[in-house]
C-alpha positions in Angstrom: 27.9 -20.7 6.6 29.3 -17.7 4.5 26.9 -16.0 2.1 28.8 -15.2 -1.1 26.9 -13.2 -3.7 26.6 -15.9 -6.6 24.5 -18.0 -3.8 22.4 -16.0 -2.1 19.9 -17.0 0.6 16.2 -16.9 -0.9 14.5 -16.0 2.4 17.0 -13.0 2.1 16.4 -11.5 -1.5 12.6 -12.2 -1.0 12.8 -9.6 2.3 14.8 -8.0 -0.4 12.4 -7.6 -3.3 9.8 -6.6 -0.6 12.1 -3.9 0.7 12.7 -2.6 -3.4 9.2 -3.2 -3.6 7.9 -0.5 -1.0 10.6 1.4 -2.2 9.5 2.0 -5.5 5.8 2.3 -4.5 6.8 5.1 -2.3 8.8 6.6 -4.4 5.6 6.3 -7.0 3.8 8.1 -3.9 6.3 10.5 -3.6 6.4 11.6 -7.4 2.8 11.5 -7.3 3.1 14.1 -3.7 5.4 15.8 -5.7 3.6 16.4 -9.1 0.4 16.9 -6.6 2.3 20.0 -4.7 4.2 21.2 -7.8 0.9 22.1 -9.2 -0.4 23.6 -6.4 2.7 25.9 -5.9 1.8 26.7 -9.8 -1.9 27.4 -8.3 -0.7 29.3 -6.1 1.5 31.2 -8.0 -0.6 31.6 -11.0 -3.3 32.7 -8.6 -0.6 35.9 -6.5 0.5 37.2 -10.4 -3.0 37.1 -11.6 -3.8 39.1 -8.4 -1.1 41.2 -8.7 -1.9 42.2 -12.2 -5.4 43.0 -11.5 -3.6 45.1 -8.5 -1.7 47.0 -10.3 -4.1 47.7 -13.1 -6.6 49.0 -11.2 -3.3 51.2 -9.5 -2.9 52.5 -12.9 -6.3 53.0 -13.5 -6.1 55.2 -10.3 -3.1 56.9 -11.5 -4.6 57.7 -15.3 -7.8 59.4 -13.8 -5.5 61.1 -11.5 -4.1 62.5 -14.3 -7.2 62.6 -16.3 -7.8 65.3 -13.5 -4.7 67.1 -13.6 -4.4 67.6 -17.1 -8.1 69.3 -17.3 -7.5 71.4 -14.2 -4.1 72.5 -16.3 -5.6 73.2 -19.6 -8.3 75.2 -17.9 -5.8 77.3 -16.2 -3.9 77.4 -19.6 -7.0 78.4 -21.2 -7.4 81.5 -18.6 -4.3 82.2 -19.5 -5.1 82.4 -23.2 -7.8 84.3 -22.0 -5.7 87.1 -19.6 -3.2 87.7 -22.1 -6.3 88.1 -25.1 -7.4 90.7 -23.0 -4.0 92.6 -21.9 -2.8 92.8 -25.7 -6.2 94.0 -26.5 -5.8 96.5 -23.8 -2.1 97.8 -25.0 -4.0 97.9 -28.3 -6.3 100.3 -27.0 -3.2 102.5 -24.6 -1.5 102.2 -28.0 -3.8 103.6 -30.1 -4.8 106.8 -27.4 -0.7 106.9 -26.7 -0.6 107.8 -30.6 -3.4 110.2 -30.8 -2.5 112.3 -27.4 1.1 112.6 -28.9 -0.6 114.0 -32.6 -2.8 116.5 -29.9 0.6 116.7 -28.1 2.2 117.5 -31.5 -0.3 120.2 -32.4 -0.2 122.1 -28.9 3.2 122.3 -29.2 2.9 123.6 -32.7 0.5 126.4 -31.5 2.5 127.2 -28.6 5.4 128.0 -30.9 3.7 130.0 -32.9 1.8 131.7 -30.0 5.2 132.8 -28.3 6.9 133.8 -31.7 3.6 136.7 -31.7 4.6 137.4 -28.4 7.9 137.6 -29.0 7.5 139.3 -31.9 4.7 141.6 -30.1 7.3 142.5 -27.4 10.6 143.2 -29.4 7.8 145.6 -31.4 7.1 147.2 -28.0 10.7 147.6 -26.9 11.1 149.5 -30.0 8.0 152.0 -29.9 9.3 152.3 -26.3 12.7 153.3 -27.5 11.3 156.2 -29.4 8.7 157.3 -26.6 11.2 156.9 -24.0 9.9 154.7 -21.9 
């Protein structure tokens, strides 16, 4: 008894049909399971992404707060340096004024000293002339 493809036995056809049916139903179950696991994986990835974004936003907020503190400190330092520079500038102006006044006084004293030295030289010359006449 030889089986041919043209005339397969009925019993064999029935068992093949059952196997096909089981495979088809199993395939549907696998696809449903795959869809479910894909959905679960998608939700898991979405949840992890959301957590990552939240963590990054929190980290950025902390960094921004730290930067604000550093900028406030830097602003305070710059303000102090500005105040010190302003005071130094005023002190330099005051010192310049004092030096100008002192320079003027030195010039006046030098003029007076020059006149006095001229008078002393005149007196010495006059005395030398008188000493030569009197013999001393």
